[in-house]
N, C-alpha and C positions, 0 to 999 in steps of 0.2 A: 799262745805266747805267754811265758811266765811273767808275772808282774815284777817290775824292777824296783829297786830301792829308791824312794824319793830323795833320801839323804844323799845317796851316791849320785843321782841325776842332778840334784841341786849343786853338789860340790863340783861336778864336771862342768856344768853349764856356767857356774860362777867362775871357775878357773878359766874357761874359754873367754868369758867376758873380761876378767882381769887381764888376761893376756892381750885382748883387744885394746884395753885401756893402757896397758904398759907400752905397747909399741909406739903409740903417738907421743909418749913421753920422750922417746928417742927421736922420732921423725919430725914432730911439729916444731920443736925448738930450732932444728936445723933448717927445715924448709921455710919457716917464717923469717928467719934471718937472711937466707939466700934470696928469696923471692920478694920480700917486702910486703907491706899491707895492700898495695894496689893489685899486685898479681895474685896474692892469696884471695883477695876479694873477687877477682875475675873468676877464679876457679870455683869458689863457693857459690857465686851467683849462677854459674853454669850448672852446677850440681842441683841447685834449688829449682832451676827451670826444668831440668830432666825429671826431677822427682814428681812433677805434676803428670807427666806422660807415663811414668812408671805406675802411677795410681790407676790409670786406665788399664794397663796391662795386668795389674794384680787383681783387679775386680773385687778386692776383699776376700779373695779365695783362700788365703793362708789360714785365717782364723776358722772359716767354715770347714775347710778340708781337714784341718787338724782335729776339729771336734767330731766330724763324721767318720774319719778314718780311725780315730781312737776307739769308736764304738764297735767297729767290725775288724779290728786288727787280729783277732783270734780266728777269723774266717778268711782264708786266703782267696777264695773265689770272689767273695764280696769285696774284699780289699782291692783285688785286681780290677774289678768292674768300676768301683767308685774312683780309683786312681785314674783309670782311662778316661772316664767321663769328665773329671775335673781337669785333667791335662788338656783335653781337646778344647774345653771352654777357655782355659788360660791361653792357649796358643792363638785362638781366634781373637781374643782381647789384645794380645801382643801385636798382631798384625794391624789392628785398628789403631793402636797406640803409635806405631811407627808412621802410619799414614798421616795422622794428625801432626806429629812432630815435623814431618817433611813440609807440610803446609805452613806451619809456623815459621820454619827456617826461611821459607821463600817470602812470606808476606809481612813478618814482624821486623821492622827496621832496626829495633833495638838489638836484635840478635845477630846483626851483621858482623859486629866485632867479636862475637863470642861463638861463631859457627863451628869452628874446629873443636873448641873445648866442649861444646854441647854434643857434637857427634861422638867424641871420645867417651864422654860420661854416659851416653845413651846405650853403650854396649851392655851396661848392667841390666837393661830391660829384658832382652832376650835370654841372657844367661840366668837370670833369676827365675824365669819361667821354666827353663830346662832343668834347673837345679832342684826343683820340687822340695824346698826346705821343709814344707809342711809335713811331708811323709816321715822324715826323721824325728820330728817332734811327736807325731802320732804314735810311732813305735818306740819312742823314748831311747833312741840310739845315740846317747850323748857322748859316749866314748869316741865313736867315729867322728862326730862333729867336732869335738875338741882337738883331736889329733890333726884332722884335716885343716882346721883353722890355723893351728900353730905353724904347720909346714908352709902354707901359702903366705902367712904374715911375714915369716922369715924371708921368703923370696922377695916380697914387696919391699922390705927394708933394704935388702942388698941392692935391688934395682934403683931405689931412691938415691942412695949415696953414689951409685955408679952413673946415673943419668941426669940428676938435678944438681948442677954445679954453678949456674949463674942465674940472674933474675929473668933471663930470657927463656929459661927451661920450664916455664910454667905449664906448657902442654905436656911435657914428660911427667910433671908432677901430677897432673890430672890422670894421665894414663896409669901411673903407678898406683894411684888410689883405687882404681877399679880392677887391677890385675889379680889381687888376692881373692876378690869375690868371683871374678870370671873363672879362674882356675878351680876354685872350690866347687863352683856349680857344675862345671864340666865333669869333675870327678863324681859329684852327686848323681848325675844322670846314669853313669855306668854302674855305680855302686847300688843304685836302686833295684837292680835285678836280684839282689839278696832278698828283697821283700815282695816285689811285684813283677808281674809280666803283663804288659799291655794286651788287652783282649778286644781288639777293634771289631772282631766278627761276632761278639756276643750281643745280646739284646740291650743296647745302650739306652739309658734313660736320661738324656741331657736336660729335658725340660723341667724335671722335678727339682733340679738344683738351682734353677735360675732365680726364683723369687727370694729365697734366703740369701743367695749370693749377692743379688742386687741391693738388698737392705744393708748387708755388710759392706758392699762396694761404696754405697753412699757414706757409710760411717768411715771407711778408709779414706775416701776423698776428703771429708771434712777434717779427719785427724791429721792427714798428711799436709793439708793446707795450714792447719794450726802449727805444725812442726816447722814449716818453711816460709810461711807468709811474711815473717819479720825480715828475713834476709832478702826476699824478693822485693818487698816494699822499700826497704832501705836502698836497694839497687836502683829503683825507679825514682824515689823521692830524695835520695841523698847521694853520697859519693862512694867510690870504690873503697876509699880509706875507712869510711864509717862502717862499710860492710866488713872490712878486714878487722876492725876493732871489735865489732859485734861477734864475728866468727871466732876470734881468738878467745874472747871471754866465754862464749858458749861452748867452745871446744873443751875448756877445763870443766865446765859444769856437766856436759854430756859424758865426759870421760868417767865421772863419778856416778852420774845418774844411771848409766848403763848397768851397774851392778844389780839394781833392784829388779828390773824386768827379767834378769837372768833366772831368778828364782821363780818369779811369777809364771814365766813361760813353761817351766817344768811342771808347775802345779795345774795349769789349765786342762790338759787331757784328763788328769785324775779327777779334778772337780767336775768336769763334764760327765764323766762316768758315774760319779756319786749322785749327781742330780738325776741322771737317767734312771738309776736304780732306786732312787728315793731314800738314800742313806743319809738322813739329816744329821745324825750324830757325828758321822765322819766328816761331813761338810763343815759343821760348826767347830769341831776340834781342829781340823786342818786350817780353817780360816782364822781362828784365834791365834794359832802359832804363826801364821803368815803375817798378820797385822802386827803382832808383837815384834817379829823380826824386822819388819819395815820401820817401825817406830824406833826400835832399839838402835838401829844404825843410821837412819836418815836424820834424826834430830841432832846428834852430836856432830855428824859430818857437816851438816848445814852451818852449825855454829862455828866449828873449827875452820872450815873453808872461808867463811866471811872474815874471820880475824887474820887468816894467813894469806889472803888472796893477793895482796900487793907483792910480797916476796915471790909467790908462786908465778905470777905473771912476769915479773922481771927475770926470773931464772929460766922459765920455759919459753917465753916469747921475746924477751928483750925490752930495752928501754923505749923503743919506738911504739910499743903497744901499751904504754902506761894508761891510755884512755880506756883500755879494756878492763881495768881494775874495777871501776864503778859499775860497769856492765855486769861483770861476774858476781860482785857483791849483791847487787840487786836481785840476782837470780838464785841466791843460796836458799832462800825460803822455798823456792820452786821445787827443790829436791824432795822435800817432805810431801807436798801436795801432789807432785807428779807420781811418786811411788804409790801413795794411797789411791790415786786416780786410776793407775794402771790395774790395780787389783780389783777395786770395787766396780769400775766400769768395764774394763777389758776382760776381766775374768768372771766375776760373779754375775753381772747382768747378762753377759753373752752366754755363759754356761746355763743360766736359767731360761734362755730363749727370749730375753728382753732386749734384743738388739735395737728395736725402735726407740726405746727409752734412752739408750746410750746415744743413739743418733741425734735425738732432739736436744739432749744436753750439750753435745758437741757443737751442733749448729748454733745454739745460743752463745756459747763461749767463743767460737770463731768469729761470729758477727761482732761481738764485743771487742775482740782483739783487733779486727780490721778498723773499727771506729776509733779505738784508742791509738792505733798506729797512725792514722791520718792526722789526729790531733797532736800527737807527741813527737813524731819523727822529724817533722820540719823544724821544730824548735829545739829538741834535745838530741836528735840523731840516734846513735846506737843506744844511749841510755833510755831514751823514750821507748824504743822498741822492746828493750828488756823489761821495763816496767809494765808495758802493755801485755806482754806474755805472762808475767807473774800474776797480774790481776785476773786474767782470763783463766789461767790454770786453777787458781784458788776457787773461782766461781764454779768451774767445771767439777772439781772434786767435791765441793760442798753440795752440789746438785745430785751427784751420784749417792752421796751419803744420805741425803734427804729421801731419795727414792728407795733406799735400802734401810730405812730407819728401823723397821721391825727386826730385820736380820742382824744389823749391827748391835742392836740392844741386847741380843742374846750372846754376843761374843764376850769372852773374858779378857777385856782390854782396858777397862776404865781405870783401875787402880794402877796398873803398870804404866799407863800413859803419864800419870802424875809423877811417877818415879823417874821415868825417862826424861821428862821435862826438867825436874829439879836437878837431876844428875848432869844434864847438858848445860844448865845454867851455871852450876858450880865449876864444871869443866871449862866453860868459856871464860870465867873470871881468871882461872889459873893460867890459861893459854895467853890471855891478854897481858898479864903482868910478866910472864916468862918471856914472851916475844920481845918486849921492850928492853930486855937485858942485853940484847945482842945487836950488833951492827952488820955482821956478816949475814948475807942472804940465806946461805945454806943452814947456818945455825938458827936463823929466825924461823925456818921451816921445821927442821929435824927435832930440835930440843922441845919446843912447844908441842909438837906432835906426840912425842913420847910421854911428856908430862900430862897432856890431855887424855891420852888413852888410859894411863894409870889412874888418873883422877876419876875418870868416868867409871872404870871398873870397880874402884874402891867404893864409890858412891852407891853403885847398884848392889854390891855385896853388903854394904852397911844397911841399906834399905830393904834387904832380903827380897830383891826382885826375883820372882819365881821363874820367869823365862830365862834370865841370866844364870841363875843357879843351876837350872836343869841343863842348860847348854854347856856350862863349864864342867858340870859333873859328868856328862857324856864324854867330853874330851879327856878328862882325867882317867876315866875308866878304860878308854882305848889305849892311853899311854901306858897304864899299868899292865894291860894285857900283853903289850909288846915287850 
């Protein structure tokens, strides 16, 4: 299989992610106003509950399967064999997951009022297994993934406006949220025949996959708990309205934060291959470029979002969600540490075969998050949950960096980090003063955004930042060719 361009893959996956972020800009303002904080909170609580059972079904297989399939993607017979083995393990885990969910729905009284929503959201579990998303990452077929995602997102938007018209339509809202994923995964299953044929009659070796899968399973459990524990604990310790405020604030943060994993996911199969072949030079070169990319974009975005969060919340969520402003502002710094954490922990440590170190770091951070949630949610509600998540993410990322100290020391990032920091600071000052010149909410967002982008670019050009100059030079070369 010919090696595909990382730049093209990164562009396509980033485009897919941007489209995924764009559609909520259309749908969430509408749904939040129609349904209100209480019903939005109900749906988000149900989604967070289902996410725990989805962990059992996933078994951490996605990361392991991507890594292993990428190694043998040039050997069709081995790829078929590994794909069959992993699919069977995944299906067995999915059956166990649904059995546990059925028990929970019967015996957990809290779920009585959410039973229908939980059942609707749980359809994602089986279709995620059937979809085998890890296969398309391993073979780097990002063109198909991007087109597929666009089509089903358009379908879900049309259905949202057609079916969700009153605050009582929150069940339809939950259904629409899963439709794009369900449809995409069904298509994935049939399209997978382009790359694999299940070989159930071959000499299958299920057992050899179990140990590494269970290590990554534990990591996935802890990581997913970290992603959803705040919403779940808010649901138990506070009110549906607080869950709604927290979900609204985090929706804006996650919409932006999703951009960074889009590039990291593309890099993971390639980095895994480089580690397997011992190509240290390529690893350091690619890692330096990746970290510079993450810092170049995450730092100014965090500063800009913090300063523009109030008009953003008022425009996209409405005045009823004003409490979400402080939640989202608290989480802006999270963007930087989350981006770096994804790369150092989820990519470098795992590609090096150091899953256990990643697991221990996650365990410590999640334990800290739970403790902080218990202390802060009862007093500060959604704001307390946001602060707990931020502190826990900072601790997690710093732990990864400590474990990879020698590796990070060899990356070419120190001087550029100072340049990104100074440029973001100057940009933030300009955005603050320009924002205060307008009373109109749209102008408070658009004009400071344009000024901020220009200020940041001028600062990096003036400081002669090598990553920025190389990136802009590549863009201008392509424009001149056309």
